[in-house]
mmCIF file as Biopython writes it, N, C-alpha, C and O atoms, coordinates in Angstrom:
data_model
#
loop_
_atom_site.group_PDB
_atom_site.id
_atom_site.type_symbol
_atom_site.label_atom_id
_atom_site.label_alt_id
_atom_site.label_comp_id
_atom_site.label_asym_id
_atom_site.label_entity_id
_atom_site.label_seq_id
_atom_site.pdbx_PDB_ins_code
_atom_site.Cartn_x
_atom_site.Cartn_y
_atom_site.Cartn_z
_atom_site.occupancy
_atom_site.B_iso_or_equiv
_atom_site.auth_seq_id
_atom_site.auth_asym_id
_atom_site.pdbx_PDB_model_num
ATOM 1   N N  . MET A ? 1  ? 85.566  106.155 92.361  1.0 0.0 1  A 1 
ATOM 2   C CA . MET A ? 1  ? 85.644  104.726 92.569  1.0 0.0 1  A 1 
ATOM 3   C C  . MET A ? 1  ? 86.511  104.471 93.812  1.0 0.0 1  A 1 
ATOM 4   O O  . MET A ? 1  ? 87.579  105.063 93.969  1.0 0.0 1  A 1 
ATOM 5   N N  . THR A ? 2  ? 86.043  103.598 94.671  1.0 0.0 2  A 1 
ATOM 6   C CA . THR A ? 2  ? 86.764  103.305 95.916  1.0 0.0 2  A 1 
ATOM 7   C C  . THR A ? 2  ? 87.980  102.420 95.649  1.0 0.0 2  A 1 
ATOM 8   O O  . THR A ? 2  ? 88.064  101.755 94.616  1.0 0.0 2  A 1 
ATOM 9   N N  . GLU A ? 3  ? 88.917  102.422 96.590  1.0 0.0 3  A 1 
ATOM 10  C CA . GLU A ? 3  ? 90.076  101.540 96.496  1.0 0.0 3  A 1 
ATOM 11  C C  . GLU A ? 3  ? 89.644  100.077 96.489  1.0 0.0 3  A 1 
ATOM 12  O O  . GLU A ? 3  ? 90.237  99.245  95.802  1.0 0.0 3  A 1 
ATOM 13  N N  . GLU A ? 4  ? 88.600  99.776  97.265  1.0 0.0 4  A 1 
ATOM 14  C CA . GLU A ? 4  ? 88.087  98.411  97.314  1.0 0.0 4  A 1 
ATOM 15  C C  . GLU A ? 4  ? 87.593  97.961  95.940  1.0 0.0 4  A 1 
ATOM 16  O O  . GLU A ? 4  ? 87.873  96.841  95.511  1.0 0.0 4  A 1 
ATOM 17  N N  . MET A ? 5  ? 86.859  98.835  95.254  1.0 0.0 5  A 1 
ATOM 18  C CA . MET A ? 5  ? 86.334  98.499  93.935  1.0 0.0 5  A 1 
ATOM 19  C C  . MET A ? 5  ? 87.462  98.365  92.922  1.0 0.0 5  A 1 
ATOM 20  O O  . MET A ? 5  ? 87.436  97.463  92.085  1.0 0.0 5  A 1 
ATOM 21  N N  . LYS A ? 6  ? 88.448  99.248  92.986  1.0 0.0 6  A 1 
ATOM 22  C CA . LYS A ? 6  ? 89.589  99.149  92.078  1.0 0.0 6  A 1 
ATOM 23  C C  . LYS A ? 6  ? 90.296  97.810  92.267  1.0 0.0 6  A 1 
ATOM 24  O O  . LYS A ? 6  ? 90.643  97.141  91.294  1.0 0.0 6  A 1 
ATOM 25  N N  . PHE A ? 7  ? 90.505  97.426  93.522  1.0 0.0 7  A 1 
ATOM 26  C CA . PHE A ? 7  ? 91.173  96.157  93.776  1.0 0.0 7  A 1 
ATOM 27  C C  . PHE A ? 7  ? 90.307  94.983  93.348  1.0 0.0 7  A 1 
ATOM 28  O O  . PHE A ? 7  ? 90.820  94.001  92.811  1.0 0.0 7  A 1 
ATOM 29  N N  . PHE A ? 8  ? 89.009  95.069  93.575  1.0 0.0 8  A 1 
ATOM 30  C CA . PHE A ? 8  ? 88.107  93.996  93.158  1.0 0.0 8  A 1 
ATOM 31  C C  . PHE A ? 8  ? 88.204  93.784  91.650  1.0 0.0 8  A 1 
ATOM 32  O O  . PHE A ? 8  ? 88.260  92.646  91.183  1.0 0.0 8  A 1 
ATOM 33  N N  . MET A ? 9  ? 88.222  94.866  90.899  1.0 0.0 9  A 1 
ATOM 34  C CA . MET A ? 9  ? 88.327  94.768  89.439  1.0 0.0 9  A 1 
ATOM 35  C C  . MET A ? 9  ? 89.674  94.168  89.033  1.0 0.0 9  A 1 
ATOM 36  O O  . MET A ? 9  ? 89.744  93.329  88.135  1.0 0.0 9  A 1 
ATOM 37  N N  . TYR A ? 10 ? 90.733  94.603  89.701  1.0 0.0 10 A 1 
ATOM 38  C CA . TYR A ? 10 ? 92.065  94.046  89.461  1.0 0.0 10 A 1 
ATOM 39  C C  . TYR A ? 10 ? 92.066  92.548  89.746  1.0 0.0 10 A 1 
ATOM 40  O O  . TYR A ? 10 ? 92.540  91.754  88.934  1.0 0.0 10 A 1 
ATOM 41  N N  . LEU A ? 11 ? 91.533  92.170  90.899  1.0 0.0 11 A 1 
ATOM 42  C CA . LEU A ? 11 ? 91.491  90.763  91.289  1.0 0.0 11 A 1 
ATOM 43  C C  . LEU A ? 11 ? 90.670  89.945  90.296  1.0 0.0 11 A 1 
ATOM 44  O O  . LEU A ? 11 ? 91.082  88.852  89.908  1.0 0.0 11 A 1 
ATOM 45  N N  . LEU A ? 12 ? 89.537  90.452  89.887  1.0 0.0 12 A 1 
ATOM 46  C CA . LEU A ? 12 ? 88.691  89.764  88.919  1.0 0.0 12 A 1 
ATOM 47  C C  . LEU A ? 12 ? 89.441  89.532  87.606  1.0 0.0 12 A 1 
ATOM 48  O O  . LEU A ? 12 ? 89.410  88.430  87.059  1.0 0.0 12 A 1 
ATOM 49  N N  . GLU A ? 13 ? 90.103  90.554  87.109  1.0 0.0 13 A 1 
ATOM 50  C CA . GLU A ? 13 ? 90.826  90.439  85.846  1.0 0.0 13 A 1 
ATOM 51  C C  . GLU A ? 13 ? 91.984  89.445  85.941  1.0 0.0 13 A 1 
ATOM 52  O O  . GLU A ? 13 ? 92.180  88.623  85.045  1.0 0.0 13 A 1 
ATOM 53  N N  . TYR A ? 14 ? 92.746  89.526  87.027  1.0 0.0 14 A 1 
ATOM 54  C CA . TYR A ? 14 ? 93.895  88.635  87.163  1.0 0.0 14 A 1 
ATOM 55  C C  . TYR A ? 14 ? 93.473  87.205  87.484  1.0 0.0 14 A 1 
ATOM 56  O O  . TYR A ? 14 ? 94.121  86.257  87.040  1.0 0.0 14 A 1 
ATOM 57  N N  . TYR A ? 15 ? 92.417  87.040  88.235  1.0 0.0 15 A 1 
ATOM 58  C CA . TYR A ? 15 ? 91.905  85.702  88.519  1.0 0.0 15 A 1 
ATOM 59  C C  . TYR A ? 15 ? 91.384  85.068  87.226  1.0 0.0 15 A 1 
ATOM 60  O O  . TYR A ? 15 ? 91.607  83.882  86.982  1.0 0.0 15 A 1 
ATOM 61  N N  . ALA A ? 16 ? 90.704  85.844  86.413  1.0 0.0 16 A 1 
ATOM 62  C CA . ALA A ? 16 ? 90.203  85.334  85.131  1.0 0.0 16 A 1 
ATOM 63  C C  . ALA A ? 16 ? 91.368  84.891  84.251  1.0 0.0 16 A 1 
ATOM 64  O O  . ALA A ? 16 ? 91.294  83.845  83.607  1.0 0.0 16 A 1 
ATOM 65  N N  . ALA A ? 17 ? 92.433  85.672  84.220  1.0 0.0 17 A 1 
ATOM 66  C CA . ALA A ? 17 ? 93.609  85.291  83.438  1.0 0.0 17 A 1 
ATOM 67  C C  . ALA A ? 17 ? 94.239  84.019  84.002  1.0 0.0 17 A 1 
ATOM 68  O O  . ALA A ? 17 ? 94.659  83.143  83.247  1.0 0.0 17 A 1 
ATOM 69  N N  . TYR A ? 18 ? 94.302  83.920  85.315  1.0 0.0 18 A 1 
ATOM 70  C CA . TYR A ? 18 ? 94.839  82.736  85.991  1.0 0.0 18 A 1 
ATOM 71  C C  . TYR A ? 18 ? 94.043  81.484  85.630  1.0 0.0 18 A 1 
ATOM 72  O O  . TYR A ? 18 ? 94.615  80.405  85.472  1.0 0.0 18 A 1 
ATOM 73  N N  . LYS A ? 19 ? 92.730  81.628  85.501  1.0 0.0 19 A 1 
ATOM 74  C CA . LYS A ? 19 ? 91.857  80.507  85.159  1.0 0.0 19 A 1 
ATOM 75  C C  . LYS A ? 19 ? 91.667  80.349  83.650  1.0 0.0 19 A 1 
ATOM 76  O O  . LYS A ? 19 ? 91.019  79.408  83.191  1.0 0.0 19 A 1 
ATOM 77  N N  . ASN A ? 20 ? 92.242  81.286  82.881  1.0 0.0 20 A 1 
ATOM 78  C CA . ASN A ? 20 ? 92.097  81.294  81.429  1.0 0.0 20 A 1 
ATOM 79  C C  . ASN A ? 20 ? 90.622  81.348  81.020  1.0 0.0 20 A 1 
ATOM 80  O O  . ASN A ? 20 ? 90.162  80.599  80.158  1.0 0.0 20 A 1 
ATOM 81  N N  . LYS A ? 21 ? 89.898  82.268  81.677  1.0 0.0 21 A 1 
ATOM 82  C CA . LYS A ? 21 ? 88.481  82.478  81.406  1.0 0.0 21 A 1 
ATOM 83  C C  . LYS A ? 21 ? 88.232  83.959  81.152  1.0 0.0 21 A 1 
ATOM 84  O O  . LYS A ? 21 ? 89.081  84.800  81.451  1.0 0.0 21 A 1 
ATOM 85  N N  . LYS A ? 22 ? 87.081  84.269  80.609  1.0 0.0 22 A 1 
ATOM 86  C CA . LYS A ? 22 ? 86.672  85.652  80.435  1.0 0.0 22 A 1 
ATOM 87  C C  . LYS A ? 22 ? 86.208  86.196  81.781  1.0 0.0 22 A 1 
ATOM 88  O O  . LYS A ? 22 ? 85.656  85.465  82.603  1.0 0.0 22 A 1 
ATOM 89  N N  . THR A ? 23 ? 86.440  87.490  81.995  1.0 0.0 23 A 1 
ATOM 90  C CA . THR A ? 23 ? 86.049  88.087  83.278  1.0 0.0 23 A 1 
ATOM 91  C C  . THR A ? 23 ? 84.553  87.968  83.519  1.0 0.0 23 A 1 
ATOM 92  O O  . THR A ? 23 ? 84.123  87.732  84.648  1.0 0.0 23 A 1 
ATOM 93  N N  . GLY A ? 24 ? 83.760  88.129  82.476  1.0 0.0 24 A 1 
ATOM 94  C CA . GLY A ? 24 ? 82.310  88.009  82.629  1.0 0.0 24 A 1 
ATOM 95  C C  . GLY A ? 24 ? 81.902  86.616  83.083  1.0 0.0 24 A 1 
ATOM 96  O O  . GLY A ? 24 ? 80.977  86.464  83.880  1.0 0.0 24 A 1 
ATOM 97  N N  . ASP A ? 25 ? 82.591  85.603  82.576  1.0 0.0 25 A 1 
ATOM 98  C CA . ASP A ? 25 ? 82.292  84.228  82.989  1.0 0.0 25 A 1 
ATOM 99  C C  . ASP A ? 25 ? 82.665  83.992  84.445  1.0 0.0 25 A 1 
ATOM 100 O O  . ASP A ? 25 ? 81.942  83.318  85.179  1.0 0.0 25 A 1 
ATOM 101 N N  . VAL A ? 26 ? 83.795  84.551  84.855  1.0 0.0 26 A 1 
ATOM 102 C CA . VAL A ? 26 ? 84.228  84.409  86.248  1.0 0.0 26 A 1 
ATOM 103 C C  . VAL A ? 26 ? 83.239  85.113  87.176  1.0 0.0 26 A 1 
ATOM 104 O O  . VAL A ? 26 ? 82.823  84.549  88.188  1.0 0.0 26 A 1 
ATOM 105 N N  . LEU A ? 27 ? 82.868  86.333  86.834  1.0 0.0 27 A 1 
ATOM 106 C CA . LEU A ? 27 ? 81.924  87.065  87.678  1.0 0.0 27 A 1 
ATOM 107 C C  . LEU A ? 27 ? 80.582  86.342  87.747  1.0 0.0 27 A 1 
ATOM 108 O O  . LEU A ? 27 ? 79.960  86.290  88.808  1.0 0.0 27 A 1 
ATOM 109 N N  . ARG A ? 28 ? 80.143  85.799  86.651  1.0 0.0 28 A 1 
ATOM 110 C CA . ARG A ? 28 ? 78.894  85.029  86.633  1.0 0.0 28 A 1 
ATOM 111 C C  . ARG A ? 28 ? 79.004  83.810  87.561  1.0 0.0 28 A 1 
ATOM 112 O O  . ARG A ? 28 ? 78.071  83.507  88.304  1.0 0.0 28 A 1 
ATOM 113 N N  . GLU A ? 29 ? 80.138  83.121  87.513  1.0 0.0 29 A 1 
ATOM 114 C CA . GLU A ? 29 ? 80.356  81.965  88.379  1.0 0.0 29 A 1 
ATOM 115 C C  . GLU A ? 29 ? 80.332  82.387  89.855  1.0 0.0 29 A 1 
ATOM 116 O O  . GLU A ? 29 ? 79.713  81.720  90.684  1.0 0.0 29 A 1 
ATOM 117 N N  . TRP A ? 30 ? 80.999  83.481  90.172  1.0 0.0 30 A 1 
ATOM 118 C CA . TRP A ? 30 ? 80.998  83.972  91.555  1.0 0.0 30 A 1 
ATOM 119 C C  . TRP A ? 30 ? 79.584  84.312  92.000  1.0 0.0 30 A 1 
ATOM 120 O O  . TRP A ? 30 ? 79.180  83.984  93.116  1.0 0.0 30 A 1 
ATOM 121 N N  . ASP A ? 31 ? 78.832  84.973  91.119  1.0 0.0 31 A 1 
ATOM 122 C CA . ASP A ? 31 ? 77.444  85.324  91.451  1.0 0.0 31 A 1 
ATOM 123 C C  . ASP A ? 31 ? 76.604  84.073  91.675  1.0 0.0 31 A 1 
ATOM 124 O O  . ASP A ? 31 ? 75.823  84.008  92.625  1.0 0.0 31 A 1 
ATOM 125 N N  . GLU A ? 32 ? 76.762  83.085  90.807  1.0 0.0 32 A 1 
ATOM 126 C CA . GLU A ? 32 ? 75.988  81.847  90.940  1.0 0.0 32 A 1 
ATOM 127 C C  . GLU A ? 32 ? 76.335  81.094  92.217  1.0 0.0 32 A 1 
ATOM 128 O O  . GLU A ? 32 ? 75.480  80.432  92.806  1.0 0.0 32 A 1 
ATOM 129 N N  . CYS A ? 33 ? 77.593  81.196  92.644  1.0 0.0 33 A 1 
ATOM 130 C CA . CYS A ? 33 ? 78.028  80.553  93.892  1.0 0.0 33 A 1 
ATOM 131 C C  . CYS A ? 33 ? 77.695  81.395  95.119  1.0 0.0 33 A 1 
ATOM 132 O O  . CYS A ? 33 ? 77.837  80.933  96.251  1.0 0.0 33 A 1 
ATOM 133 N N  . GLY A ? 34 ? 77.251  82.628  94.893  1.0 0.0 34 A 1 
ATOM 134 C CA . GLY A ? 34 ? 76.912  83.516  96.002  1.0 0.0 34 A 1 
ATOM 135 C C  . GLY A ? 34 ? 78.121  84.013  96.778  1.0 0.0 34 A 1 
ATOM 136 O O  . GLY A ? 34 ? 78.029  84.260  97.980  1.0 0.0 34 A 1 
ATOM 137 N N  . ILE A ? 35 ? 79.260  84.161  96.093  1.0 0.0 35 A 1 
ATOM 138 C CA . ILE A ? 35 ? 80.484  84.543  96.800  1.0 0.0 35 A 1 
ATOM 139 C C  . ILE A ? 35 ? 81.048  85.899  96.381  1.0 0.0 35 A 1 
ATOM 140 O O  . ILE A ? 35 ? 82.082  86.319  96.902  1.0 0.0 35 A 1 
ATOM 141 N N  . THR A ? 36 ? 80.403  86.578  95.469  1.0 0.0 36 A 1 
ATOM 142 C CA . THR A ? 36 ? 80.927  87.856  94.972  1.0 0.0 36 A 1 
ATOM 143 C C  . THR A ? 36 ? 81.114  88.853  96.105  1.0 0.0 36 A 1 
ATOM 144 O O  . THR A ? 36 ? 82.167  89.486  96.193  1.0 0.0 36 A 1 
ATOM 145 N N  . GLN A ? 37 ? 80.132  89.008  96.964  1.0 0.0 37 A 1 
ATOM 146 C CA . GLN A ? 37 ? 80.251  89.963  98.068  1.0 0.0 37 A 1 
ATOM 147 C C  . GLN A ? 37 ? 81.322  89.527  99.065  1.0 0.0 37 A 1 
ATOM 148 O O  . GLN A ? 37 ? 82.032  90.369  99.613  1.0 0.0 37 A 1 
ATOM 149 N N  . LYS A ? 38 ? 81.445  88.226  99.305  1.0 0.0 38 A 1 
ATOM 150 C CA . LYS A ? 38 ? 82.497  87.733  100.207 1.0 0.0 38 A 1 
ATOM 151 C C  . LYS A ? 38 ? 83.872  88.105  99.673  1.0 0.0 38 A 1 
ATOM 152 O O  . LYS A ? 38 ? 84.742  88.546  100.424 1.0 0.0 38 A 1 
ATOM 153 N N  . ILE A ? 39 ? 84.058  87.927  98.381  1.0 0.0 39 A 1 
ATOM 154 C CA . ILE A ? 39 ? 85.344  88.269  97.762  1.0 0.0 39 A 1 
ATOM 155 C C  . ILE A ? 39 ? 85.591  89.765  97.875  1.0 0.0 39 A 1 
ATOM 156 O O  . ILE A ? 39 ? 86.688  90.185  98.241  1.0 0.0 39 A 1 
ATOM 157 N N  . TYR A ? 40 ? 84.590  90.565  97.569  1.0 0.0 40 A 1 
ATOM 158 C CA . TYR A ? 40 ? 84.715  92.020  97.678  1.0 0.0 40 A 1 
ATOM 159 C C  . TYR A ? 40 ? 85.040  92.429  99.116  1.0 0.0 40 A 1 
ATOM 160 O O  . TYR A ? 40 ? 85.886  93.293  99.344  1.0 0.0 40 A 1 
ATOM 161 N N  . ASP A ? 41 ? 84.369  91.808  100.074 1.0 0.0 41 A 1 
ATOM 162 C CA . ASP A ? 41 ? 84.566  92.147  101.483 1.0 0.0 41 A 1 
ATOM 163 C C  . ASP A ? 41 ? 85.931  91.730  102.019 1.0 0.0 41 A 1 
ATOM 164 O O  . ASP A ? 41 ? 86.357  92.229  103.060 1.0 0.0 41 A 1 
ATOM 165 N N  . ASN A ? 42 ? 86.619  90.832  101.334 1.0 0.0 42 A 1 
ATOM 166 C CA . ASN A ? 42 ? 87.945  90.386  101.776 1.0 0.0 42 A 1 
ATOM 167 C C  . ASN A ? 42 ? 89.067  91.285  101.270 1.0 0.0 42 A 1 
ATOM 168 O O  . ASN A ? 42 ? 90.231  90.886  101.289 1.0 0.0 42 A 1 
ATOM 169 N N  . TYR A ? 43 ? 88.739  92.473  100.824 1.0 0.0 43 A 1 
ATOM 170 C CA . TYR A ? 43 ? 89.738  93.429  100.343 1.0 0.0 43 A 1 
ATOM 171 C C  . TYR A ? 43 ? 90.899  93.560  101.313 1.0 0.0 43 A 1 
ATOM 172 O O  . TYR A ? 43 ? 92.057  93.496  100.901 1.0 0.0 43 A 1 
ATOM 173 N N  . TRP A ? 44 ? 90.610  93.739  102.581 1.0 0.0 44 A 1 
ATOM 174 C CA . TRP A ? 44 ? 91.669  94.002  103.568 1.0 0.0 44 A 1 
ATOM 175 C C  . TRP A ? 44 ? 92.605  92.818  103.734 1.0 0.0 44 A 1 
ATOM 176 O O  . TRP A ? 44 ? 93.756  93.000  104.130 1.0 0.0 44 A 1 
ATOM 177 N N  . VAL A ? 45 ? 92.151  91.635  103.449 1.0 0.0 45 A 1 
ATOM 178 C CA . VAL A ? 45 ? 93.014  90.449  103.506 1.0 0.0 45 A 1 
ATOM 179 C C  . VAL A ? 45 ? 93.736  90.269  102.171 1.0 0.0 45 A 1 
ATOM 180 O O  . VAL A ? 45 ? 94.960  90.144  102.134 1.0 0.0 45 A 1 
ATOM 181 N N  . TYR A ? 46 ? 92.989  90.256  101.100 1.0 0.0 46 A 1 
ATOM 182 C CA . TYR A ? 46 ? 93.554  89.939  99.788  1.0 0.0 46 A 1 
ATOM 183 C C  . TYR A ? 46 ? 94.605  90.941  99.322  1.0 0.0 46 A 1 
ATOM 184 O O  . TYR A ? 46 ? 95.598  90.542  98.715  1.0 0.0 46 A 1 
ATOM 185 N N  . HIS A ? 47 ? 94.414  92.216  99.588  1.0 0.0 47 A 1 
ATOM 186 C CA . HIS A ? 47 ? 95.361  93.196  99.037  1.0 0.0 47 A 1 
ATOM 187 C C  . HIS A ? 47 ? 96.653  93.288  99.833  1.0 0.0 47 A 1 
ATOM 188 O O  . HIS A ? 47 ? 97.583  93.976  99.413  1.0 0.0 47 A 1 
ATOM 189 N N  . THR A ? 48 ? 96.732  92.609  100.973 1.0 0.0 48 A 1 
ATOM 190 C CA . THR A ? 48 ? 97.953  92.650  101.774 1.0 0.0 48 A 1 
ATOM 191 C C  . THR A ? 48 ? 98.772  91.372  101.642 1.0 0.0 48 A 1 
ATOM 192 O O  . THR A ? 48 ? 99.881  91.297  102.171 1.0 0.0 48 A 1 
ATOM 193 N N  . GLU A ? 49 ? 98.256  90.385  100.958 1.0 0.0 49 A 1 
ATOM 194 C CA . GLU A ? 49 ? 98.942  89.104  100.814 1.0 0.0 49 A 1 
ATOM 195 C C  . GLU A ? 49 ? 99.312  88.858  99.353  1.0 0.0 49 A 1 
ATOM 196 O O  . GLU A ? 49 ? 98.975  89.645  98.468  1.0 0.0 49 A 1 
ATOM 197 N N  . ARG A ? 50 ? 99.997  87.772  99.127  1.0 0.0 50 A 1 
ATOM 198 C CA . ARG A ? 50 ? 100.309 87.375  97.749  1.0 0.0 50 A 1 
ATOM 199 C C  . ARG A ? 50 ? 99.001  87.107  97.008  1.0 0.0 50 A 1 
ATOM 200 O O  . ARG A ? 50 ? 98.053  86.567  97.580  1.0 0.0 50 A 1 
ATOM 201 N N  . ILE A ? 51 ? 98.960  87.481  95.755  1.0 0.0 51 A 1 
ATOM 202 C CA . ILE A ? 51 ? 97.742  87.302  94.967  1.0 0.0 51 A 1 
ATOM 203 C C  . ILE A ? 51 ? 97.367  85.824  94.873  1.0 0.0 51 A 1 
ATOM 204 O O  . ILE A ? 51 ? 96.187  85.489  94.768  1.0 0.0 51 A 1 
ATOM 205 N N  . GLU A ? 52 ? 98.358  84.945  94.910  1.0 0.0 52 A 1 
ATOM 206 C CA . GLU A ? 52 ? 98.094  83.510  94.848  1.0 0.0 52 A 1 
ATOM 207 C C  . GLU A ? 52 ? 97.283  83.027  96.051  1.0 0.0 52 A 1 
ATOM 208 O O  . GLU A ? 52 ? 96.525  82.063  95.945  1.0 0.0 52 A 1 
ATOM 209 N N  . ASN A ? 53 ? 97.443  83.692  97.187  1.0 0.0 53 A 1 
ATOM 210 C CA . ASN A ? 53 ? 96.635  83.350  98.364  1.0 0.0 53 A 1 
ATOM 211 C C  . ASN A ? 53 ? 95.161  83.661  98.109  1.0 0.0 53 A 1 
ATOM 212 O O  . ASN A ? 53 ? 94.280  82.901  98.511  1.0 0.0 53 A 1 
ATOM 213 N N  . ALA A ? 54 ? 94.907  84.771  97.445  1.0 0.0 54 A 1 
ATOM 214 C CA . ALA A ? 54 ? 93.529  85.121  97.095  1.0 0.0 54 A 1 
ATOM 215 C C  . ALA A ? 54 ? 92.967  84.089  96.119  1.0 0.0 54 A 1 
ATOM 216 O O  . ALA A ? 54 ? 91.818  83.668  96.257  1.0 0.0 54 A 1 
ATOM 217 N N  . TYR A ? 55 ? 93.769  83.680  95.134  1.0 0.0 55 A 1 
ATOM 218 C CA . TYR A ? 55 ? 93.319  82.668  94.177  1.0 0.0 55 A 1 
ATOM 219 C C  . TYR A ? 55 ? 92.948  81.379  94.900  1.0 0.0 55 A 1 
ATOM 220 O O  . TYR A ? 55 ? 91.912  80.778  94.616  1.0 0.0 55 A 1 
ATOM 221 N N  . MET A ? 56 ? 93.798  80.956  95.835  1.0 0.0 56 A 1 
ATOM 222 C CA . MET A ? 56 ? 93.544  79.728  96.577  1.0 0.0 56 A 1 
ATOM 223 C C  . MET A ? 56 ? 92.248  79.847  97.386  1.0 0.0 56 A 1 
ATOM 224 O O  . MET A ? 56 ? 91.460  78.904  97.448  1.0 0.0 56 A 1 
ATOM 225 N N  . ASP A ? 57 ? 92.040  80.994  97.995  1.0 0.0 57 A 1 
ATOM 226 C CA . ASP A ? 57 ? 90.831  81.206  98.783  1.0 0.0 57 A 1 
ATOM 227 C C  . ASP A ? 57 ? 89.588  81.222  97.886  1.0 0.0 57 A 1 
ATOM 228 O O  . ASP A ? 57 ? 88.568  80.622  98.225  1.0 0.0 57 A 1 
ATOM 229 N N  . ILE A ? 58 ? 89.675  81.898  96.766  1.0 0.0 58 A 1 
ATOM 230 C CA . ILE A ? 58 ? 88.543  81.966  95.842  1.0 0.0 58 A 1 
ATOM 231 C C  . ILE A ? 58 ? 88.239  80.577  95.281  1.0 0.0 58 A 1 
ATOM 232 O O  . ILE A ? 58 ? 87.073  80.195  95.175  1.0 0.0 58 A 1 
ATOM 233 N N  . ASP A ? 59 ? 89.274  79.821  94.922  1.0 0.0 59 A 1 
ATOM 234 C CA . ASP A ? 59 ? 89.050  78.451  94.446  1.0 0.0 59 A 1 
ATOM 235 C C  . ASP A ? 59 ? 88.292  77.641  95.488  1.0 0.0 59 A 1 
ATOM 236 O O  . ASP A ? 59 ? 87.381  76.886  95.150  1.0 0.0 59 A 1 
ATOM 237 N N  . SER A ? 60 ? 88.665  77.793  96.747  1.0 0.0 60 A 1 
ATOM 238 C CA . SER A ? 60 ? 87.987  77.070  97.825  1.0 0.0 60 A 1 
ATOM 239 C C  . SER A ? 60 ? 86.548  77.541  97.976  1.0 0.0 60 A 1 
ATOM 240 O O  . SER A ? 60 ? 85.649  76.724  98.178  1.0 0.0 60 A 1 
ATOM 241 N N  . LEU A ? 61 ? 86.318  78.844  97.881  1.0 0.0 61 A 1 
ATOM 242 C CA . LEU A ? 61 ? 84.961  79.370  97.974  1.0 0.0 61 A 1 
ATOM 243 C C  . LEU A ? 61 ? 84.085  78.825  96.844  1.0 0.0 61 A 1 
ATOM 244 O O  . LEU A ? 61 ? 82.926  78.473  97.068  1.0 0.0 61 A 1 
ATOM 245 N N  . VAL A ? 62 ? 84.637  78.756  95.639  1.0 0.0 62 A 1 
ATOM 246 C CA . VAL A ? 62 ? 83.879  78.233  94.490  1.0 0.0 62 A 1 
ATOM 247 C C  . VAL A ? 62 ? 83.567  76.755  94.695  1.0 0.0 62 A 1 
ATOM 248 O O  . VAL A ? 62 ? 82.443  76.315  94.453  1.0 0.0 62 A 1 
ATOM 249 N N  . GLU A ? 63 ? 84.552  75.999  95.135  1.0 0.0 63 A 1 
ATOM 250 C CA . GLU A ? 63 ? 84.400  74.546  95.247  1.0 0.0 63 A 1 
ATOM 251 C C  . GLU A ? 63 ? 83.593  74.106  96.467  1.0 0.0 63 A 1 
ATOM 252 O O  . GLU A ? 63 ? 82.799  73.169  96.386  1.0 0.0 63 A 1 
ATOM 253 N N  . THR A ? 64 ? 83.801  74.786  97.599  1.0 0.0 64 A 1 
ATOM 254 C CA . THR A ? 64 ? 83.193  74.314  98.846  1.0 0.0 64 A 1 
ATOM 255 C C  . THR A ? 64 ? 82.268  75.318  99.524  1.0 0.0 64 A 1 
ATOM 256 O O  . THR A ? 64 ? 81.485  74.966  100.407 1.0 0.0 64 A 1 
ATOM 257 N N  . GLY A ? 65 ? 82.374  76.590  99.089  1.0 0.0 65 A 1 
ATOM 258 C CA . GLY A ? 65 ? 81.610  77.638  99.763  1.0 0.0 65 A 1 
ATOM 259 C C  . GLY A ? 65 ? 82.270  78.133  101.037 1.0 0.0 65 A 1 
ATOM 260 O O  . GLY A ? 65 ? 81.725  78.980  101.744 1.0 0.0 65 A 1 
ATOM 261 N N  . LYS A ? 66 ? 83.464  77.589  101.326 1.0 0.0 66 A 1 
ATOM 262 C CA . LYS A ? 66 ? 84.188  77.968  102.536 1.0 0.0 66 A 1 
ATOM 263 C C  . LYS A ? 66 ? 85.558  78.505  102.161 1.0 0.0 66 A 1 
ATOM 264 O O  . LYS A ? 66 ? 86.141  78.076  101.165 1.0 0.0 66 A 1 
ATOM 265 N N  . PRO A ? 67 ? 86.081  79.443  102.951 1.0 0.0 67 A 1 
ATOM 266 C CA . PRO A ? 67 ? 87.418  79.966  102.670 1.0 0.0 67 A 1 
ATOM 267 C C  . PRO A ? 67 ? 88.498  78.896  102.870 1.0 0.0 67 A 1 
ATOM 268 O O  . PRO A ? 67 ? 88.278  77.896  103.553 1.0 0.0 67 A 1 
ATOM 269 N N  . ALA A ? 68 ? 89.650  79.123  102.271 1.0 0.0 68 A 1 
ATOM 270 C CA . ALA A ? 68 ? 90.763  78.173  102.349 1.0 0.0 68 A 1 
ATOM 271 C C  . ALA A ? 68 ? 91.375  78.146  103.748 1.0 0.0 68 A 1 
ATOM 272 O O  . ALA A ? 68 ? 91.957  77.137  104.145 1.0 0.0 68 A 1 
ATOM 273 N N  . TRP A ? 69 ? 91.251  79.247  104.503 1.0 0.0 69 A 1 
ATOM 274 C CA . TRP A ? 69 ? 91.847  79.282  105.849 1.0 0.0 69 A 1 
ATOM 275 C C  . TRP A ? 69 ? 90.829  79.528  106.907 1.0 0.0 69 A 1 
ATOM 276 O O  . TRP A ? 69 ? 91.169  79.586  108.089 1.0 0.0 69 A 1 
#
């Protein structure tokens, strides 16, 4: 398993806890919004910053389809 995949799984689990949702529901929402690959591809940004920055960016992607920054 790649470092990117490990971090993606970590991010998914912690984001789901942050939103008080099941991980499967969060992943389904990301898939429906078409942002799962964008989130995965942002590994190099998300893993070097505070996790809350990733949450803010993901919230923006879900709501608007655009990153927070």
